[in-house]
C-alpha positions as CSV (number, residue, x, y, z in Angstrom):
1,X,-55.8,69.1,22.6
2,X,-55.8,69.2,18.8
3,X,-55.8,66.3,16.3
4,X,-52.6,64.9,14.9
5,X,-51.2,66.4,11.8
6,X,-51.9,64.7,8.5
7,X,-49.3,64.1,5.8
8,X,-49.5,66.5,2.8
9,X,-48.3,64.0,0.1
10,X,-47.6,60.4,-0.5
11,X,-43.9,59.5,0.3
12,X,-43.9,57.1,-2.6
13,X,-45.5,59.0,-5.6
14,X,-45.9,62.5,-4.2
15,X,-49.7,62.7,-4.9
16,X,-51.9,64.5,-2.5
17,X,-55.0,62.2,-2.6
18,X,-54.5,60.6,0.8
19,X,-57.1,59.1,3.1
20,X,-56.9,57.5,6.6
21,X,-56.4,53.7,6.3
22,X,-58.5,51.2,8.2
23,X,-55.5,49.8,10.0
24,X,-55.6,52.5,12.6
25,X,-53.7,55.5,14.0
26,X,-51.1,56.9,11.7
27,X,-52.0,54.7,8.8
28,X,-52.8,56.3,5.4
29,X,-53.6,55.1,1.9
30,X,-52.8,56.8,-1.4
31,X,-55.5,56.6,-4.1
32,X,-53.0,57.5,-6.8
33,X,-50.4,54.7,-6.4
34,X,-52.6,52.3,-4.3
35,X,-50.1,52.1,-1.4
36,X,-50.8,52.1,2.3
37,X,-48.2,53.4,4.8
38,X,-47.9,54.3,8.4
39,X,-46.3,57.3,10.1
40,X,-45.0,57.1,13.6
41,X,-43.3,59.7,15.8
42,X,-40.3,58.1,17.5
43,X,-39.3,60.8,19.9
44,X,-36.9,63.7,20.5
45,X,-33.2,63.2,19.9
46,X,-30.9,63.4,23.0
47,X,-28.8,66.1,21.5
48,X,-31.7,68.6,21.8
49,X,-32.5,71.7,19.7
50,X,-29.5,73.9,20.4
51,X,-26.6,71.4,19.8
52,X,-24.8,71.6,16.4
53,X,-25.2,68.7,14.1
54,X,-22.2,66.6,13.1
55,X,-22.7,67.4,9.4
56,X,-23.1,71.1,9.9
57,X,-20.3,73.3,8.5
58,X,-18.0,75.1,11.0
59,X,-18.8,78.7,11.8
60,X,-17.4,81.0,9.3
61,X,-18.1,78.7,6.3
62,X,-16.0,76.2,4.5
63,X,-12.3,76.9,3.7
64,X,-10.7,76.6,0.3
65,X,-7.4,74.9,-0.3
66,X,-4.6,77.5,0.0
67,X,-6.8,79.7,2.1
68,X,-5.1,80.8,5.3
69,X,-8.5,81.4,6.9
70,X,-8.4,85.1,6.5
71,X,-10.2,85.2,3.2
72,X,-7.1,85.9,1.2
73,X,-5.7,83.4,-1.3
C-alpha cells in the first residue's frame, strides 16, 4: 500500500513550504506563516458518487424569466 497523500499548499497562506509536524499522522507545519494544522479524512458521504447534489442545476440548464422552457423568449 502506498503512503498517504501530502497537501500541496498551506490552507492559511497558500505557501508550498510544508513539512510534517511532530504531533503525528496528518499534522503539517508551514514554514511561511508558522502555523501547524492537521488533515483528517472523515469518510464517504451516504449519497454516493452517482447521486445529484442538492445545489446542482437541473438538467437542461437554468431557465430565464419569461422563458417557456423551449429556449424562445
